[in-house]
N, C-alpha and C positions, 0 to 999 in steps of 0.2 A: 742651243737646242733645248726646248722645253722638256720637263719631265715627262716620262712615258707612263700613261695611265696603267693601273694595275691590270685592267682586263686585257690590254695588249700584251703585257707580259705573260699572263695566263694563257692567251691564245697562242703565242709563239711557243711556250713550252708544251702546250697540248699537242701542237702540230709536229714538234720535234719527236714527241713520243710516239705519234701516229706513223710518220714516215721513216724515222731511223730504225728500220725494221727489215728483217730479211726479204719480206714480200716486195720491198722497193727494188731489189736488185734486177728481177727478171725483165722489167721494161725500161732499164736504165743502162746506159753505156758502161756503167761499172760492171755489169754482167759479163763483159769481154774478159777482164784480168780474172774474174772469179772462176774462169774455166781452168786455172792453173794453180799449181801448188808450189813450184820452184820460185824462189824470190826474183830471179832474173826474167823469168817468164812473165811473172805478175807485173814487174816494172816495165817491160817493154810493151806489153799488151796494154797495160794502163796508159802509157805515154801516148800510144797511137790513138787509143780510144778517146783520150782527152783532146788530143790534137784535132781529131776528125768531128768533135763535137760542136758542129753548127749545123742548123737544120733541125727537122724534127727527129725525135729520138728513135722511131722505127728506122728511118733511113740510115741514121748513123750507125746503128747496131748492124744493118745489112751490109754496109760498106766495110765495118771492122771485120765481119766474118769473111768477106771476100779477101781482105788483107791477110787474115789468118790462114786462109787456104793457100795463098801465095807462099806463106811461111811454113807451110806443112804442119800447121799447128804446134810448132816447136820455135817460139820466137828467138830464144837465146841461141840455140843451135843455128838457126838460119842466120842470125846477125854475125855470128863468128865465122861461119864456114860457107856462106854464100859466094856465088860467082856473079859479079856485077853484070855481065852480059846475059845471065839467065833470069834476071828478075822480070817477072811477067808484068804486063801492062796494068796500071791502076789509076783510077781517078775517083775523087769525092769532091764534088763541087769544084773549087779552084785549087784544090791539092792534086797534083798530078805526078806523073812518072818522074819528072825532073826533081821535085820536091822529095818524094820517096827515096830517090837514090841518094840525096844528100843526107837525109835522116838515117838511112842505113849506114852510110859512110860514117857519120859522126858516132853512132852507137857502136859500130864495129871498133873505131878508134878508141872509144872510151872503155869498152868491156875488154879490149886486149891488155889493159893495164889495171883495171879496177874491177871488183867483184860485184859492186852495185852502183846503180846510178845516182844514188844519194850523194856521193862525193862530188858529182858534177855541179851540185847547188851548194853543199855545206862548205866546200873549199873557200867560197868567197865570203863566208860570214864570220863575225865575231860572236862568241858565246852570249855576249850581253846585248845583241841587236834586239831592238824592239820588235821587228818583224823581218819578213823575208825580202825586203826590198833589195838588198845588196846581193843576196843569193840569186834572185831572178835577174839582176843587171849582169852579174858575173857569168850566169849560164848562158845568157845571149851572146856576150863576148866570146866565150868558149865554143858555143855552137857554130860561130861564124869567124873563128880565128884564122886569118888568111895565112898564117905561118904553118898552121896544120892542114888547112883545107884550101889549097891553091884552086883559084877558078871556081870557087862555090858559087852556085846560082844566086844572083841578088833577088830574084822574084821569091825565093824560099824565106826571105826576111819576114814576110807578112804572116808566116805561119809560127813565129816564135816571138811572143810579145815581150816587152820589157818596161819596167817603170819609168826609165829614163826617156821612153818614147811617149810617156803619158797615157799609156795603155792601163785598162783595169786588170789585164792579164787574167781574164776569166778562166781560160781552159788550163793554164799552168796552175793557177790556184786551186782549180778543181783537182787536177792530178796530185798536187801536194797534199790536198785534204785526204784523198784516197790513200796515200802512202804513209801520212803521219798520224792521223787521228786514230785512236784506239779506245774502243769501248766494248761492253758485253754484247752489242747487238749484232756485230758480224757483217756490217755493210761495209765500212772503211776498213783497210787492212791493218793499219798501224805497224808497218814492218821497218819503218824507218825510226831511228831512236835518237838522232842527233838534234834535229829540228823539233821544237816544242810546239805543242798545239796553240799555246798561247801566242806564237809568233806568226800563225798563218793568217792570211787575209781572205775574206769572204769572196767566193767566185761571183762576181758582179756582172750580170747581164741586164738587158732592157727589162726582163721579167721581174728579176730580184730588185732592181732599183725602183721600179714602179710600185711594188708591193711595200718596199721599205719606206718609200715617200708617203704613200697612202696611211701608212700606220705611224707616221710622225718619227720615224727613225733617222730620216736623212732630209735635208731641206732642198734637195734637187732631184730632177730625173735624169740627169746626164751621167754617163759612165766614163770614169777616168781613174787613174791610179789613186789620186787623193781622195776621191769620193769613196773609192773601196776602202781606203784606210779609215776614213771618217766613220763609215757604216760599221766597220769592224769595231771600232772604239766605242760606238753606241751600244754595240752588242756585248761588249766586255763589261758593261754595268750589269747585265744579267748573268754572265759567267766569264770572269777574267782568265780562266784557264783554258776555256774551250769555247770561244765566241763562234767559231765558224760551224758549230753543230746547228746554228740556227739557219744555215743555208737549206737544211731540209724543210724548215718551216717556210721561208721566203720563197724558194724555188717552187715548192708543191703548191703554195697558195696561187702562185702566179701561173704555172704551167698546168698542173694537174686540176686544180679547182677552178681556174680561170678567172681569178680576180683582176680586175682592170684598174 
């Protein structure tokens, strides 16, 4: 990778400053967990908001609000005390009632024994891991553990990505950014303390990778796990402790400002 010109670095820092701001929240799916104050409610709302984050942001937020209505705007209480037969129908694109039922089943199992969803990721990590690859692989295995969840729907696999499947894991990486990153701007929550910001991987989608390629940060426009790692490593040159803050710049340049 050739050296990044100074004006590109200045542009990225400027855009991070511009978009890592509370004004960003209202029109983004992160607005969904921001409706809550209890950690478990934040985690569950954020997990669903990230999971449903494909399509335009307006439709994502609309679907998330419908899901919160099903949960009576009390996600943790709903997960713990729901009756499976009483779950109302829900669909967002290819995510349907079958998928929702397994997601609720998994979350019910986890929160029966743990106080936070964080442990579902960190249990698979070593403290010196360079990034969250093993956490994401372990989470996938846990989510679809046949010993815990007999006859789980195989169709639901497509909604939980993993590095071993060569996925860029955009939505899970976004969820982890929300939970882990902490700064004074109040967009990301920073409520998880075991995973470090330096271990996070950029949430790479087609918009982010195209902008990154145009700016000379990565040599490809294809999205997969290794390319997400490569882009994150390029961003670590600018900030080794918090490389994924540049998601604000790359995403907004591509989606908000429409750079092609």
